[in-house]
Backbone as a chain_set.jsonl record, in Angstrom:
{"seq": "MTSSLDGTFTGFNGTFVDQNDLGNSETSLIDSVTTSFLNHIVQIASGETESDFLTEETALAQAEDTPDTVWNGTTGDSRR", "coords": {"N": [[13.197, 0.484, -3.253], [14.319, 3.781, -2.73], [16.546, 5.704, -1.046], [17.958, 8.62, 0.515], [21.602, 9.575, 1.508], [21.339, 9.985, 4.096], [19.55, 8.26, 5.069], [16.86, 8.864, 4.663], [13.772, 7.921, 3.218], [13.185, 8.36, -0.211], [11.746, 7.371, -2.335], [9.594, 4.889, -3.785], [8.541, 1.852, -5.54], [6.289, -0.795, -6.948], [5.841, -3.777, -8.37], [4.324, -6.586, -10.052], [4.455, -10.015, -11.088], [2.946, -12.61, -12.53], [3.328, -16.061, -12.34], [3.766, -19.486, -13.244], [4.611, -22.644, -11.746], [6.535, -23.378, -13.411], [7.715, -21.189, -14.405], [6.459, -19.823, -16.46], [4.451, -17.222, -17.789], [1.216, -16.42, -16.589], [-2.305, -15.861, -16.874], [-3.48, -13.218, -15.082], [-5.531, -11.811, -12.59], [-4.825, -9.519, -11.438], [-4.525, -6.188, -12.365], [-2.903, -3.831, -11.944], [-0.461, -2.451, -9.853], [-0.334, -0.645, -6.856], [1.392, 1.426, -4.669], [1.728, 2.413, -1.31], [2.411, 4.494, 1.612], [2.358, 2.939, 4.703], [0.815, 3.928, 7.58], [-0.45, 3.063, 9.972], [-2.093, 0.294, 11.542], [-5.627, -0.185, 11.928], [-8.877, -0.409, 13.226], [-11.924, -0.121, 11.553], [-14.679, -0.554, 12.378], [-16.141, -1.811, 15.271], [-15.758, -5.074, 16.601], [-14.847, -6.113, 14.258], [-13.115, -8.488, 12.398], [-11.02, -8.41, 10.457], [-8.252, -6.469, 9.813], [-7.693, -2.971, 9.095], [-6.342, -0.156, 7.272], [-4.269, 2.708, 7.709], [-3.229, 5.108, 5.776], [-0.614, 7.116, 4.013], [-1.047, 8.674, 1.222], [0.22, 10.669, -0.241], [2.816, 11.414, 0.711], [5.549, 11.96, -0.059], [5.185, 14.165, -1.482], [4.433, 16.047, 0.561], [5.267, 18.164, 3.34], [4.707, 17.318, 6.006], [3.817, 14.233, 7.64], [0.952, 13.309, 7.462], [-1.55, 11.082, 7.671], [-3.892, 10.347, 5.19], [-5.75, 8.51, 4.08], [-8.048, 5.767, 4.534], [-8.09, 2.174, 4.389], [-10.132, -0.314, 3.821], [-9.874, -3.475, 5.133], [-11.209, -5.812, 4.525], [-12.852, -5.328, 2.019], [-11.099, -3.726, 0.455], [-11.607, -1.303, -0.353], [-11.091, 2.156, -0.29], [-11.115, 5.213, 1.589], [-10.873, 8.774, 1.644]], "CA": [[13.142, 1.471, -2.382], [15.414, 4.656, -2.773], [16.87, 6.692, 0.037], [19.259, 9.547, 0.609], [22.661, 9.162, 2.208], [21.219, 10.19, 5.582], [18.519, 7.192, 5.294], [15.531, 9.243, 4.299], [13.344, 7.288, 1.805], [12.734, 9.349, -1.206], [10.689, 6.792, -3.319], [9.672, 3.315, -3.896], [7.489, 1.33, -6.298], [6.176, -1.971, -6.756], [5.538, -4.615, -9.58], [3.811, -7.92, -10.009], [4.525, -10.934, -12.161], [2.169, -13.966, -12.406], [4.099, -17.151, -13.222], [3.279, -20.821, -12.827], [5.826, -23.197, -11.24], [7.712, -23.697, -14.506], [8.208, -20.004, -14.816], [5.761, -19.378, -17.571], [3.411, -16.273, -17.743], [0.026, -16.89, -16.455], [-3.328, -14.756, -16.896], [-3.849, -12.723, -13.926], [-6.553, -10.987, -12.361], [-4.344, -8.101, -11.065], [-4.315, -5.129, -13.542], [-1.918, -2.974, -11.721], [0.175, -2.416, -8.533], [-0.035, 0.89, -6.278], [2.135, 1.546, -3.446], [1.182, 3.493, -0.132], [3.069, 4.514, 2.974], [1.412, 2.581, 5.75], [1.05, 4.603, 8.979], [-0.885, 2.514, 11.288], [-3.155, -0.642, 11.428], [-6.657, 0.424, 12.758], [-10.163, -1.016, 12.924], [-12.869, 0.875, 11.319], [-15.67, -0.961, 12.969], [-15.893, -2.574, 16.447], [-15.933, -6.283, 16.459], [-14.449, -6.596, 13.083], [-11.987, -9.393, 12.574], [-10.148, -7.959, 9.65], [-7.354, -5.192, 9.99], [-7.795, -1.905, 8.224], [-5.028, 0.4, 7.091], [-4.332, 4.053, 7.727], [-2.097, 5.276, 4.88], [-0.463, 8.441, 3.401], [-0.727, 8.576, -0.284], [1.17, 11.761, -0.862], [3.945, 11.456, 1.681], [6.726, 12.556, -0.754], [4.878, 15.8, -2.009], [4.033, 16.974, 1.698], [6.267, 18.212, 4.438], [4.355, 16.649, 7.116], [3.305, 12.904, 7.457], [-0.381, 13.327, 7.961], [-2.305, 10.086, 7.061], [-5.0, 10.911, 4.526], [-6.584, 7.361, 3.463], [-8.344, 4.532, 5.343], [-8.349, 1.182, 3.471], [-11.025, -1.329, 4.382], [-8.994, -4.715, 4.857], [-12.083, -6.932, 4.05], [-13.266, -5.061, 0.762], [-10.101, -3.325, -0.42], [-12.162, 0.064, -0.646], [-10.455, 3.239, 0.147], [-11.87, 6.499, 1.778], [-9.923, 9.86, 2.096]], "C": [[14.498, 2.34, -2.664], [15.377, 5.588, -1.55], [18.001, 7.412, -0.174], [20.39, 8.934, 1.385], [22.386, 9.145, 3.624], [19.915, 9.098, 6.09], [17.148, 7.629, 5.102], [14.881, 8.649, 3.063], [12.798, 8.339, 1.101], [11.865, 8.825, -2.274], [10.62, 5.349, -3.315], [8.499, 3.053, -4.814], [7.365, -0.141, -6.193], [5.661, -2.655, -8.127], [5.025, -5.987, -9.226], [3.952, -8.669, -11.157], [3.885, -12.199, -11.831], [2.814, -15.108, -13.232], [3.692, -18.4, -12.519], [4.664, -21.483, -12.23], [7.004, -23.409, -12.072], [8.419, -22.248, -14.997], [7.558, -19.215, -15.855], [4.65, -18.162, -17.046], [1.96, -16.893, -17.662], [-1.006, -15.689, -16.657], [-3.585, -14.447, -15.557], [-4.756, -11.759, -13.852], [-6.151, -9.668, -11.712], [-4.045, -7.348, -12.429], [-3.116, -4.314, -13.243], [-1.569, -3.001, -10.097], [0.313, -0.827, -8.038], [0.438, 0.774, -4.996], [1.538, 2.742, -2.442], [2.153, 3.537, 0.859], [2.001, 4.046, 4.054], [1.961, 3.147, 7.235], [0.807, 3.78, 10.117], [-1.907, 1.403, 10.811], [-4.245, -0.4, 12.37], [-7.787, -0.654, 12.355], [-11.168, -0.131, 12.817], [-14.197, 0.638, 11.909], [-15.608, -1.779, 14.126], [-16.311, -3.955, 16.142], [-15.641, -6.996, 15.155], [-13.179, -7.497, 13.226], [-10.624, -9.126, 11.679], [-9.426, -6.66, 9.912], [-7.747, -4.318, 8.815], [-6.62, -1.168, 8.168], [-5.184, 1.821, 7.052], [-2.991, 4.515, 7.017], [-1.862, 6.779, 4.502], [-0.117, 8.173, 1.906], [-0.066, 9.638, -0.917], [2.38, 12.107, 0.057], [5.137, 12.289, 1.061], [6.417, 13.944, -1.109], [4.405, 16.645, -0.812], [5.114, 16.887, 2.643], [5.945, 17.458, 5.609], [3.628, 15.173, 6.841], [2.016, 12.689, 7.883], [-1.159, 12.289, 6.986], [-3.65, 10.604, 6.41], [-6.011, 9.757, 3.908], [-6.749, 6.355, 4.474], [-8.782, 3.527, 4.31], [-9.092, 0.088, 4.279], [-10.192, -2.737, 4.019], [-10.029, -5.822, 4.313], [-12.373, -6.649, 2.455], [-12.226, -4.52, -0.102], [-10.477, -1.963, -0.664], [-11.326, 0.997, 0.087], [-11.288, 4.569, 0.525], [-10.894, 7.64, 2.326], [-10.782, 10.744, 2.817]], "O": [[15.588, 1.787, -2.807], [14.355, 6.134, -1.136], [18.928, 7.025, -0.885], [20.204, 7.837, 1.911], [23.045, 8.423, 4.372], [19.419, 9.111, 7.216], [16.248, 6.829, 5.356], [15.383, 8.847, 1.956], [12.043, 9.16, 1.622], [11.288, 9.585, -3.052], [11.538, 4.662, -2.867], [7.574, 3.862, -4.902], [8.152, -0.774, -5.489], [5.059, -1.939, -8.927], [5.31, -6.478, -8.134], [3.639, -8.161, -12.234], [4.29, -12.837, -10.859], [2.855, -15.15, -14.462], [3.319, -18.384, -11.347], [5.712, -20.838, -12.267], [8.156, -23.578, -11.673], [9.389, -22.16, -15.75], [7.968, -18.095, -16.159], [4.093, -18.268, -15.953], [1.551, -17.715, -18.483], [-0.546, -14.548, -16.604], [-3.918, -15.371, -14.814], [-4.917, -10.926, -14.744], [-6.992, -8.804, -11.462], [-3.44, -7.841, -13.381], [-2.322, -4.074, -14.152], [-2.315, -3.502, -9.256], [0.919, 0.038, -8.67], [-0.123, 0.008, -4.213], [0.999, 3.779, -2.829], [2.817, 2.508, 0.985], [0.954, 4.663, 4.253], [3.023, 2.94, 7.822], [1.572, 3.703, 11.078], [-2.521, 1.582, 9.759], [-3.969, -0.38, 13.569], [-7.698, -1.505, 11.47], [-11.426, 0.629, 13.751], [-14.926, 1.628, 11.978], [-14.813, -2.699, 13.935], [-17.274, -4.054, 15.381], [-16.017, -8.14, 14.898], [-12.318, -7.259, 14.073], [-9.488, -9.473, 12.0], [-10.141, -5.72, 10.26], [-8.079, -4.79, 7.728], [-5.766, -1.464, 9.003], [-6.143, 2.272, 6.425], [-1.88, 4.358, 7.522], [-2.765, 7.604, 4.643], [0.881, 7.582, 1.496], [0.22, 9.546, -2.111], [2.825, 13.252, -0.008], [5.622, 13.23, 1.69], [7.277, 14.823, -1.05], [4.012, 17.795, -1.008], [5.794, 15.876, 2.822], [6.868, 16.941, 6.238], [2.913, 15.037, 5.848], [1.882, 11.821, 8.746], [-1.378, 12.527, 5.798], [-4.439, 11.249, 7.101], [-7.01, 10.119, 3.286], [-5.823, 6.041, 5.223], [-9.641, 3.805, 3.472], [-8.621, -0.335, 5.335], [-9.907, -3.056, 2.865], [-9.551, -6.73, 3.634], [-12.181, -7.558, 1.647], [-12.304, -4.739, -1.311], [-9.61, -1.317, -1.252], [-10.833, 0.591, 1.14], [-12.129, 4.951, -0.289], [-10.209, 7.449, 3.33], [-10.325, 11.763, 3.335]]}, "num_chains": 1, "name": "protein.A"}
């Protein structure tokens, strides 16, 4: 994470390394890592047991923090 002197976050990124207990690289099913600003945990459908996530994908580019994407916690699919 990167922040200014007044504490405003100006950027962050994520990485992933898959290693076994001995520290050796493993073959991973993960191809890439994408970061998002999490605004709120929501439920898309009533009676659902998994949480879904309301995120802001372009928060650094916009002046206002308006959520623009909902992620399905069960399938991992997103909808803008």
